[in-house]
C-alpha positions, 0 to 999 in steps of 0.5 A, a space after each residue: 484525485 491526489 497524487 502521492 509519493 510512495 515512500 518505497 520510491 525514495 527507499 533510502 530517504 528519511 521521512 522528513 526528507 520524503 516530505 520535502 521531496 514530495 512538495 518540491 516535485 509536485 505531489 499533493 500527498 504522501 504514502 509513508 512507509 511504516 518502517 521509516 515512520 517507526 524509525 523516526 518515532 523511535 529516534 525522538 521524532 513525534 507525530 506532532 512535529 511530522 504533521 507540522 512539517 507536512 502541513 507546512 508543505 501543504 501535503 496530506 498524509 494519505 496512507 501509512 504502509 504497512 502493517 506486515 504479517 497480519 496473518 499472525 494468529 497464535 498467542 504472543 505473535 497475535 498480541 504483537 501484531 495487534 500492538 503494532 496495528 494499534 501503534 500505526 493506527 494511533 500514529 495515523 490518527 494523529 497525522 490526520 491520515 485516513 488509511 493504514 495498509 495491512 497485508 499478509 506474507 507467507 506465515 500461513 502458506 502451509 494451511 489449507 485455503 479455507 483455513 487461510 481465509 478464516 485466519 485472515 478474516 478473524 485478524 482483519 476483523 480485530 484490526 478493524 475494531 482498533 480502527 473504529 476507535 481511532 476513526 481510521 480505515 484499512 486497505 488490504 493489499 493482497 501479495 502475489 507470492 502468498 496464498 492470500 493473493 487475489 482480488 477476489 480473496 480480498 473482497 471476500 474477506 471484506 464481505 465476511 468482516 462486514 465493517 465499514 472501514 475495510 477496503 482494498 488497494 489496487 496494486 497493479 503488479 500484485 494483481 497482475 502477478 496473481 492473475 486478477 485482471 483489469 476486468 475484475 477491478 472495473 467491476 468493483 464498488 469504487 467505495 471499496 477502493 482506498 488507494 492505487 499503487 501505480 507500478 509495473 513489473 513482470 512474472 518470474 520465469 520458469 524456475 525463477 524465485 519470487 524476488 521483488 527486487 528483480 521482478 519489480 525493478 521496472 518503471 511503469 511502461 517498462 514491464 509486462 503489465 498493461 498499465 493503461 488497462 488497469 488505469 482505465 479499469 480503476 477510473 471506470 469505477 468512478 474512483 477519484 482518490 489517491 494514486 500512489 507512485 510506487 517504484 520498487 527499483 534497486 536501480 533507480 534507488 541509486 539515482 538522485 531522489 529528486 529526479 526519481 520523484 519527478 520521473 514517477 510523477 510525470 510517468 503517472 500523469 502520462 497514464 492517468 491524465 
């Protein structure tokens, strides 16, 4: 098992400082936010330099998170999406990072359910083909406030695509909020679990919008989710990969980031041992 610092937990921090914090606060790996990585590269940074830094700290880069709006399927929009996928995939390969996260947002929520699944399947297959060239795999994150939202939908896309480099990330909040219980996680093939997002939150109250800044503003153990049940479900599969401490919390983002990283690690260790 590897404990990773998720880049969202230190939201306002740049990527090189993320690496220093992860090293200093007891992590073995990093889950890099793609926005931080792209900003770093766009402003003169290189993957070679970044790898030197992470290697120097004894850290692996476990995941690049994420290719957003993978549902883009029309003309130039799809070309742009695949270009973004290629850039992130190439960067991951250069960082010796095995996994890029991919997710759909609300761009096709007006489509019928069958059409949503067809579009996602076609796009994931195209993305996976890019990864085959670079030796990189992809973890699908299903997003609770979209039409492509459940664990079973994600697993069905993996089945349809039929490639060996597509799996799932088990994000506690998204699965809980979409109605995918720990029992479904426990039934998974461990080889299809590429990562775990250790996080908490709650459902929106009647009439309340799906605002992640509000609904996820909780340290694990403070929200509605039975964290231990999800942890136990993952462990029951035999999974022994990366666990990523993900704190989506505007309140905590204003704390000292070293303190936040330490709290996230200690909290995660309390549950997973």
